[in-house]
C-alpha positions in Angstrom: -5.6 40.7 31.0 -9.4 41.2 30.7 -11.6 38.5 32.2 -13.4 36.2 29.7 -17.1 36.9 29.3 -19.5 33.9 29.7 -23.2 34.0 28.8 -25.2 31.3 30.7 -28.4 30.1 29.1 -30.7 27.9 31.2 -34.4 27.9 32.0 -33.9 26.8 35.6 -33.4 29.8 38.0 -31.5 27.8 40.6 -29.1 26.4 38.0 -28.4 29.8 36.5 -27.8 31.4 39.9 -25.4 28.6 40.9 -23.5 28.8 37.7 -23.2 32.6 37.9 -21.8 32.5 41.4 -19.3 29.7 40.7 -18.0 31.2 37.5 -17.7 34.7 39.0 -15.6 33.2 41.8 -13.5 31.4 39.2 -12.6 34.7 37.4 -15.2 35.1 34.7 -17.6 37.9 33.9 -21.0 36.3 33.7 -24.4 37.2 32.1 -27.4 35.0 32.3 -30.5 34.4 30.1 -33.5 32.1 30.8 -34.0 31.2 27.1 -32.2 31.0 23.8 -34.4 33.8 22.5 -33.3 36.1 25.3 -29.7 35.1 24.8 -29.8 36.0 21.1 -31.3 39.4 22.0 -28.5 40.0 24.5 -25.8 39.3 21.9 -26.5 42.8 20.4 -25.2 44.4 23.6 -22.7 42.0 25.1 -19.9 40.1 23.3 -19.2 36.9 25.2 -16.3 34.6 24.4 -18.3 31.6 25.6 -22.0 30.6 25.6 -22.8 27.9 28.2 -26.2 26.6 27.3 -28.5 23.8 28.4 -29.7 21.6 25.5 -33.4 21.2 26.4 -35.3 24.4 27.0 -38.8 25.7 26.1 -38.8 27.4 22.7 -35.4 27.4 21.0 -33.1 24.7 22.3 -29.3 25.0 22.9 -28.8 23.2 19.6 -30.8 25.9 17.7 -28.3 28.5 18.8 -25.5 27.1 16.6 -26.9 27.7 13.1 -28.2 31.2 14.1 -24.8 32.2 15.4 -23.1 31.0 12.3 -25.6 32.9 10.2 -24.8 36.1 12.2 -21.1 35.4 12.1 -20.8 35.5 15.8 -17.5 34.4 17.2 -18.4 33.0 20.6 -17.7 29.3 21.4 -20.7 27.3 22.5 -20.5 24.7 25.3 -23.6 22.5 25.7 -24.8 21.0 29.0 -26.6 17.7 28.3 -28.5 15.0 30.1 -27.6 11.3 29.5 -30.1 10.9 26.6 -28.8 14.0 24.8 -25.2 12.8 24.3 -25.7 11.6 20.7 -27.4 14.8 19.7 -24.6 16.8 21.5 -21.9 14.9 19.5 -23.8 15.8 16.3 -23.9 19.4 17.5 -20.1 19.4 17.9 -19.8 18.5 14.3 -22.0 21.5 13.6 -19.7 23.9 15.4 -20.1 23.5 19.2 -16.9 23.6 21.1 -17.7 20.9 23.6 -20.4 19.3 25.7 -20.6 18.4 29.4 -22.8 15.6 30.6 -24.8 16.1 33.8 -23.7 15.8 36.6 -20.3 17.4 35.8 -17.4 18.4 38.1 -17.2 22.1 38.7 -13.4 22.1 38.0 -14.1 20.3 34.7 -16.5 23.1 33.8 -14.0 25.8 34.6 -11.2 24.2 32.6 -13.5 23.6 29.6 -14.7 27.3 29.6 -11.1 28.5 29.8 -10.1 26.5 26.8 -13.1 27.7 24.9 -12.4 31.3 25.9 -8.8 31.0 24.7 -9.9 29.5 21.4 -12.4 32.4 20.9 -9.7 34.9 21.7 -7.3 33.4 19.1 -10.1 33.3 16.5 -10.9 36.9 17.0 -7.2 37.9 16.8 -6.8 36.0 13.6 -10.0 37.6 12.2 -8.7 41.0 13.1 -5.3 40.3 11.5 -7.0 39.1 8.3 -9.3 42.1 8.3 -6.2 44.4 8.5 -4.5 42.5 5.7 -7.5 42.1 3.5 -8.4 45.8 3.8 -7.0 46.6 0.4 -3.6 45.4 1.5 -2.9 49.0 2.2 -0.5 48.7 5.2 1.3 45.7 3.8 1.7 47.4 0.4 3.6 50.3 2.0 6.1 47.8 3.5 6.3 45.2 0.7 6.3 47.7 -2.2 5.6 46.5 -5.8 2.8 45.9 -8.2 4.4 43.0 -10.1 2.7 39.5 -9.9 5.7 38.4 -7.9 5.0 41.0 -5.2 1.3 40.2 -5.2 2.2 36.6 -4.6 4.6 37.6 -1.8 2.0 39.7 0.0 -0.5 36.9 -0.4 1.9 34.5 1.2 2.6 36.8 4.1 -1.1 37.4 4.6 -1.8 33.6 4.7 1.2 32.7 6.9 1.3 35.5 9.4 -1.6 34.3 11.6 -0.4 30.7 11.5 2.0 29.5 14.3 4.3 27.9 11.8 8.1 28.2 11.4 9.1 29.7 8.0 12.2 29.6 5.8 13.0 32.7 3.7 15.3 32.2 0.7 16.6 35.0 -1.4 19.7 36.8 -2.6 21.4 39.4 -0.4 19.4 42.6 -0.3 16.0 41.1 -1.4 14.4 42.1 1.9 14.3 38.9 3.9 14.3 40.7 7.2 11.5 43.1 6.0 9.4 40.0 5.2 10.2 38.4 8.5 9.2 41.6 10.3 5.8 41.6 8.4 5.2 38.0 9.4 5.7 39.0 13.0 3.9 42.3 12.9 0.8 40.8 11.3 0.7 37.8 13.6 -0.9 37.3 17.1 2.7 37.7 18.4 2.9 41.3 17.2 3.1 42.6 20.8 6.0 40.3 21.7 9.7 40.8 20.9 11.1 40.5 17.4 14.8 39.3 17.7 17.0 39.1 14.6 20.3 37.2 14.8 22.9 37.3 12.0 24.4 33.9 12.3 27.3 34.8 9.9 28.4 37.7 12.2 28.8 35.5 15.3 32.2 33.8 15.9 31.8 30.0 16.0 33.1 29.8 19.6 30.5 32.3 20.8 27.4 31.2 18.9 26.1 28.8 21.6 26.4 31.5 24.3 24.7 34.0 22.0 21.8 31.8 21.2 21.3 29.8 24.4 22.8 32.2 27.1 24.9 31.1 30.0 25.1 31.2 33.7 27.7 33.1 35.7 30.9 31.1 35.9 29.9 28.7 33.2 33.3 29.4 31.5 36.3 31.6 32.2 34.9 34.9 30.8 31.3 34.4 32.0 31.3 36.8 34.9 27.5 37.2 35.0 24.4 35.5 33.7 23.4 36.2 30.1 20.0 35.6 28.5 20.4 34.0 25.1 18.5 35.1 21.9 16.1 32.1 22.1 15.0 33.0 25.6 15.0 36.8 24.8 12.6 36.1 21.9 10.1 34.2 24.1 6.5 35.0 23.3 7.7 36.6 20.0 9.6 35.8 16.9 13.3 34.8 16.4 14.9 35.5 13.0 18.0 33.3 12.3 19.5 35.2 9.4 22.1 33.6 7.2 21.4 30.3 8.9 23.4 28.5 6.3 26.6 29.8 7.8 25.9 28.3 11.3 28.4 25.6 12.3 27.1 22.0 12.1 27.7 21.4 15.8 25.6 24.5 16.7 22.9 23.3 14.2 22.6 20.0 16.2 22.0 21.9 19.4 19.6 24.4 17.7 17.7 21.4 16.3 16.9 20.2 19.8 15.7 23.6 20.9 13.5 23.8 17.8 12.0 20.4 18.4 11.5 20.6 22.1 10.8 24.4 22.4 13.0 24.2 25.5 16.4 26.0 26.0 19.0 25.3 28.6 21.6 28.0 29.4 25.3 26.9 29.3 26.2 25.9 32.8 22.6 25.3 33.9 20.5 22.1 34.3 17.2 24.0 34.2 15.2 23.9 31.0 13.3 27.0 30.1 10.1 26.5 28.1 9.8 28.6 24.9 6.8 30.0 23.1 8.4 31.4 19.9 8.1 31.4 16.2 11.3 30.7 14.3 12.0 32.3 10.9 15.2 31.1 9.2 16.6 33.2 6.3 19.2 32.0 3.8 20.9 33.3 0.7 21.0 29.8 -0.8 18.7 26.9 -1.1 18.8 24.9 2.1 17.4 21.8 0.5 20.5 21.7 -1.9 22.8 22.4 1.1 21.3 19.6 3.1 21.7 17.1 0.2 25.3 18.1 -0.1 25.9 17.6 3.7 26.7 21.3 4.3 23.5 21.8 6.3 21.8 19.4 8.7 18.9 17.7 6.8 16.9 17.1 10.1 17.1 20.8 11.0 16.0 21.8 7.5 13.0 19.4 7.6 12.0 20.7 11.1 12.1 24.3 10.0 10.6 23.8 6.6 6.9 24.1 7.6 6.6 26.8 4.9 9.1 28.4 2.5 9.0 31.8 0.8 11.3 32.5 -2.1 12.1 36.2 -2.6 12.8 37.1 -6.2 15.8 39.3 -7.1 14.9 42.8 -8.2 16.0 42.1 -11.8 13.1 39.7 -12.1 10.5 42.2 -10.9 10.1 44.3 -14.0 9.1 47.9 -13.3 8.9 47.4 -9.6 12.3 49.0 -9.4 10.8 52.3 -10.6 8.0 52.1 -8.0 10.5 51.2 -5.2 12.9 53.9 -6.3 10.2 56.5 -6.1 9.2 55.2 -2.7 12.7 55.4 -1.3 13.3 58.7 -3.0 10.3 60.2 -1.1 11.6 58.8 2.2 15.1 60.1 1.5 14.0 63.6 0.6 11.9 63.7 3.8 14.9 62.5 5.9 17.3 64.9 4.3 14.8 67.8 4.3 15.1 68.3 0.6 12.5 68.5 -2.2 11.8 65.3 -4.1 13.9 65.5 -7.3 12.3 64.9 -10.7 12.9 61.7 -12.6 13.4 62.1 -16.3 12.8 59.5 -19.0 16.5 58.8 -19.1 16.5 58.1 -15.4 13.5 55.7 -15.8 15.4 53.9 -18.6 18.5 53.6 -16.4 16.5 52.1 -13.6 14.9 49.5 -15.9 18.3 48.7 -17.6 20.3 48.2 -14.5 20.8 44.6 -13.3 20.7 45.5 -9.6 23.2 42.9 -8.2 22.6 44.4 -4.7 18.9 44.2 -5.1 16.6 46.4 -3.0 19.5 47.4 -0.7 21.5 48.8 -3.7 18.4 50.6 -5.0 17.7 52.3 -1.7 21.3 53.5 -1.6 21.0 54.9 -5.1 17.8 56.7 -4.1 19.5 58.3 -1.1 22.4 59.5 -3.3 20.0 60.8 -6.0 18.0 62.7 -3.3 21.2 64.3 -2.0 22.5 65.1 -5.4 26.1 65.3 -4.2 28.8 65.5 -6.9 26.4 64.3 -9.5 26.1 66.4 -12.6 22.5 67.0 -13.2 21.6 64.2 -10.8 21.9 61.6 -13.6 21.0 58.2 -12.4 23.2 56.7 -15.1 26.1 58.5 -13.4 25.1 57.2 -10.0 24.8 53.7 -11.1 28.2 53.9 -12.9 29.5 51.6 -15.5 27.4 48.7 -14.2 24.3 50.3 -15.8 23.6 48.9 -19.3 23.2 51.4 -22.1 19.5 52.1 -22.8 19.6 50.2 -26.1 20.5 47.0 -24.2 17.6 47.2 -21.8 15.2 44.2 -21.8 12.3 46.4 -20.7 9.7 46.9 -23.4 8.5 50.3 -24.5 5.2 49.7 -22.7 7.0 49.0 -19.5 9.1 52.1 -19.8 6.0 54.3 -20.6 4.0 52.7 -17.7 6.9 53.3 -15.3 7.2 56.9 -16.3 3.5 57.6 -16.1 3.4 56.0 -12.6 6.2 58.2 -11.4 4.6 61.4 -12.8 1.2 60.6 -11.2 2.7 59.7 -7.9 4.8 62.9 -7.9 1.8 65.1 -8.6 -0.2 63.3 -5.9 2.5 64.0 -3.4 2.9 67.6 -4.5 -0.9 68.2 -4.2 -1.5 66.3 -0.9 -3.5 63.5 -2.7 -6.0 66.0 -4.1 -7.3 64.3 -7.3 -8.9 67.6 -8.5 -5.5 69.4 -8.3 -3.7 66.5 -10.1 -6.4 66.6 -12.9 -5.7 70.3 -13.4 -1.9 69.9 -13.2 -1.7 67.0 -15.7 -4.6 68.4 -17.8 -6.3 65.0 -18.2 -10.0 64.1 -17.6 -10.7 62.8 -14.1 -11.9 59.4 -15.5 -8.7 59.0 -17.5 -6.6 59.7 -14.4 -8.7 57.2 -12.3 -8.3 54.5 -15.0 -4.5 55.0 -15.2 -4.2 54.9 -11.4 -6.1 51.6 -11.3 -4.1 50.1 -14.2 -0.7 51.3 -12.8 -1.4 50.3 -9.2 -1.1 53.9 -8.0 -2.6 54.5 -4.5 -3.3 57.9 -2.9 
């Protein structure tokens, strides 16, 4: 890990030299300035996590640094060194954004600990700012993973963008196939834990007699078949994110033990007396409303309350309007690439079939349909109505309006031409024989991205 950078600002030569020597020996990279003006000039070339400044100096004081740094949007934390008479003003400075103040004379160890805490806070702030920059940059990366232009999907991306940087547990609720694991992955990948492990556990797939061993791990000899030590999923996800999928199927006895781990952030392997500290984020996913289940006594209310720092509801595909066409086109391109086949053309009848289908299997069903359509096996004319079978409603029964159907088809045509011409707007203008301005306006209205 790189050493934290500290900028020392003090007008007394002996104090600056002593602080530089002590902090260098304590594991920091140090720079020094004899005035606030000099320190501000140095900030153009160095990027400290912490500024350690005396309050009273000729010219600009240590207090004067705070509003200037805020105006420049500088992310360093400021620690003020104060004399006895400066304490009230230092307290006021903390309200204005200073991290802390130390009153002379201070203990060297206290100084080091305060600087380390400030450096850690500065690091976390910079990570969060970087994550928000990535997410706010047109939502480009998030849009390729949470595909859709409906208001429902815009709200979902906004929720992920807001929750990802926050160290809070989350509950995801949605029907089978709505993409709960995809959302959980996004919450992990756009969080400060992105470099840590992402561990997904399907609680419904683990036999009741094995779930404790699977989650908490065990020591060798803890029970008859435990021939060697096993690390549980909680421990394996340390410094990362643990997804407990289909948590509603977890036995009540196991829920009680999970509650203790969630509360204490400590896990104890079966057959061991040693508690292992955990630094994890827990995401619980369920097909049904856990609040209703807890009221009915089928899910522990205390575990629900503990996990329910934030809840995201994932809408079924049938409620997302023409997103099904956008998603189908997305999966169709991926399938064609995977199978090394050209992207097949969607006809108006296919668009109508997509909009008319109820999609009981949600996104998972739609992806499978896109794979089959790309392969074109045993399907006469690659008809989507044939692929979807009798479950597809006749076009006349579709609830989609004419405007929705036209918009969905226009989006598909523009995206197909963009892909065919390697995102060349000029080539697409020629191919579709429309003015460039008309194409740009349609792309903006339909949410089409290059």
